[in-house]
Structure formats: structure tokens, C-alpha cells
N, C-alpha and C positions, 0 to 999 in steps of 0.2 A: 594425126596425119599418117601414121604408119598403116592404119587400116585402109585409108584411101589409096595409098601407094601399093598396098598388097592386093586390093580388089578393084582397081580402077577399070580393068578390062571387063570384069564381071558386071560392074555397075553400068558401063557403057552399053553392054549387050542387053542388060535389063531394060535400059532406056530404049534402045532400038527395037527390041522385041515387043515391048509394051506399046509404043507408038504405032508400030506396024499392025499389031493385032487388035488395037482398040477399035478399029472399024468393025470387027466381028461383034464386039459388045453392043454396038448400036445398030448394026444391020441385020442381025439375026432376029428371028421371031422372039418377042419378049418372054414367051412361055419357056424358051430354052435356057434363059439365063439362070433362073432358080434351080433348074435341073443340073446345069453345069456346076454351079456353086455348091449345091448339095452333094453331088458326087465327089467334088474336090475335097470338101470338108470330111466326108466319110472316109475316103481313101487315105487322107493324111492321118486322121485319128486312128484308124485301124492299123496302118503301118507303124505308127508310133507306139501302139499298144503291143503288137505282136513281134515287131522286128527287134533284133538285138541291137545294141549300141554299135554304131559303125565308126570307124576311124579312117580318115583319109590322110595318106602320107603327103609330104611336101612335093614329091615328084608327081603324084597324081593331081595334087591341087593345081598345078600349073595349067593343065589342060581341062580339068573338071570345072574350075571356076568359070571360064568363059561359056562352056556348054551349059552349065547350071544357070548362068545369068540369062542366056538367050531363051532357054526353055521357061524359066521363071517369067521373063518378059512376055513371051507368047501367052502363057496361061493368065498372067495379070491382065493383059490387054483383052483377052477373050472372056474372062470371068469377073474381073475386078478384084480377085482374091490373090494376094501376093505372098502366099505361104509356101506353095509347092513349086519346085523342089528346093527353094532357097533355104528355108528354115531347117529341114533335116540335114541338108548339106553343111550349112554353117555349124550345126550342132556336132557334126562329125569331125570338125577340125579341133586341133589342140590349141585352145585359146587361153590367154590369161584371163583373170577375173574382169579386167577392164575391157579387153577385146570382146569378151562374151556379151557385153552390153552394146558396144559400139558397132560391131559388124551387122547384127540384125537391124539395129536402128538405122544405119546407113542404107541397108537394103530396102527397108520399108520406106524411108524418105525418098530415095530415088524412084522406087516403084510408084509412089503416090504422085510425085511430081510428073513422072512420065505418063501416068494414066490421065492426069488432068490435062497435060499438053496434048496427048492423043485425042482425047474427047474434044478439046477446044479446036484442034486442027480439023476435026471432022464435023465441026459445028454442032456438037452435042453437049457442050458445057458452056453455059451462059453465066456471065458475071452476076446477074441478078439471082441466080440460084445459090450463090456463095453464102448468103445469110442463113438459108436453111441448112446447108452443109455445116456451117460454123456452129449453129445451135445444136446439131446432132453430136457435137463433141462433148456436150455436158453429160448425157447419159453414159457415154464411153468413159469419161473421167470418173463418174460415180461407180461404174462397174469395176474400174481399176482399183479404186479406193476400197470397195467391198472385197475384192479379190485379195488385196493385201491383208485385210483384217482376217479373212478366212484362212489364208495361207499361214499367218502367224500362229493360228490355233491348231493346225493339223500338220502331219508330216509332209515333207515335200513329195514323197511318192504318192501318198493318198490325194494330195492336191492335184498332182499331174493326172492321176487316174480319173478324178472327178471332172477335171477340165476336158480331157479327151472324150469322156462319155458325153459330156455336154455338147461337144462339137459334133459327135455322131447324132445326137438327138436333133441338133440344129440342122444338120445335113438332111436327116430324114424329113423334118418339117419343111425344108426348102423344096424337096422333091414333090 
């Protein structure tokens, strides 16, 4: 519950920004969605590769959390991708081991619920589509399992490099 009390405003603004911007995801030309997704993946991966590790102080966290939440919400609503800028921001905070898992998990959960709500409110998410979405979880779980196996065999730094290079390739493929 400490994570919720610490980031409630950030989560509220992720929700608001995502619901507001989800109209962009369904109203723009479908050809632009892969472009936006590809660019977002490439920007995130390149920044993660070249940028030094950032640290946000508690004083800056108070105003950066809401700003980051709203920008993340807008980008989530517009692209369906909930990584930027929430993940780099959350990685810049001094978390305990437990908080390091809980904070991104909370952010992803709020983002996905908000995106589903936004799409539903704009009549772009139908309950009958849920089964297809649910089935798509299986390949994602298989990928997570495979990633854990690979991660156990190589160094964390090498795994991170491979993961980020894969994101760049995926972003290029999306464009």
C-alpha cells in the first residue's frame, strides 16, 4: 500500500491522460499507429542504451510524478504503449527490492485498465474481442518464461543490451 500512497497522483494522471488520448488511437489513420509505436520503442531503447543512469531526488519526485503520469497517460492513449516515460522515471527512483517490482507493476496495471476503459468509452473495445486478447496472453507468458531462462544464463548487463537491441529491431519493423 505504500506504493499506492506514494504514487496515487501519478496513477490518477496516467488514468486521465490515457482515457483522454485513447480517442487518438482509434481516430487516427491506422497506418500511423505502427509508426508511433515504432518510434516510441526506438526512442526508449536508444535512450536506455546511451543515457547515464538518472536519479530523482524526493523533492523532485513530488512534482515529477504527476507530470510523468500525465505524459505517460497521453502516450499510452495515443500509442497503446505504456513504457515512456514511466519506466525510465520509475527506474530513476531509489526503490527497495520490493518497490522495484511493485511500482512498474502498478503503473502497467493502471495503464492497461485505463486504455481498456478509454477504448470502451469510445466504442472501440468490445467484450466479444476479450477472448482474442486473453488468448494473446499465452505467447506473452511463453516469452517471459523464455526470457527468464536466457536471463539466468547470461549477465544482467548483456541481457539488458540484447533486450534493448530487440526493442530497436521491433521498432524498426513497426515503422
